C-alpha positions in Angstrom: 311.0 288.4 36.5 312.5 287.8 33.0 309.6 290.0 31.6 310.4 292.8 34.1 314.1 292.6 33.6 313.7 293.2 29.8 312.6 296.8 30.4 315.5 299.1 30.7 314.2 302.4 30.6 311.8 303.8 33.4 309.4 305.2 30.7 309.1 301.7 29.4 308.7 300.2 32.8 305.8 302.7 33.4 304.1 302.2 30.1 304.1 298.4 29.8 302.0 297.7 32.9 299.7 300.5 32.1 298.9 298.7 28.5 298.0 295.6 30.6 295.3 297.6 32.8 297.4 298.9 35.9 296.6 302.1 37.3 298.9 305.1 36.7 300.0 305.3 40.3 300.6 301.8 40.7 302.7 301.5 37.5 304.8 304.5 38.6 305.3 303.2 42.1 306.5 299.7 41.0 308.5 301.0 37.9 310.7 303.8 39.3 312.3 302.1 42.2 315.9 301.4 43.4 315.0 297.7 44.1 316.2 295.0 41.8 314.1 292.9 39.5 313.7 290.2 41.7 312.2 292.3 44.6 310.1 294.5 42.4 308.6 291.5 40.6 306.6 290.7 43.8 305.0 294.1 43.9 301.2 294.6 43.5 301.2 296.4 40.2 303.4 293.8 38.4 301.4 291.0 39.8 298.3 292.5 38.2 300.0 293.2 35.0 301.6 289.8 34.6 299.0 287.6 36.1 298.7 283.8 35.6 295.9 284.3 33.1 298.1 286.8 31.0 301.2 284.4 31.0 298.9 281.6 30.1 297.5 283.5 27.0 301.2 284.2 26.0 301.6 280.5 25.8 303.5 279.7 29.1 302.7 276.7 31.2 302.5 276.9 35.0 304.7 274.5 36.7 302.3 273.8 39.3 299.5 272.6 36.8 302.2 270.3 35.2 303.2 269.1 38.4 299.7 268.3 39.5 299.0 266.5 36.3 302.1 264.3 36.8 301.5 263.7 40.7 297.8 263.0 40.5 297.0 259.3 40.4 293.6 259.9 39.0 
């Protein structure tokens, strides 16, 4: 959601998912909406653009992975 909230202009909201491999129709549909960033972050286009693999390549650690490392006795 924080990545999506940084984009202010609709033009930027369309171009940024397209740079990450999302189709034009999906990028337009998820970026030009009256919904807030919390709700639009759950759309299919945003989920494709900001996948867990992309976020991991940016240096972010998934909370689930850290939790599993701590909780696992093995």
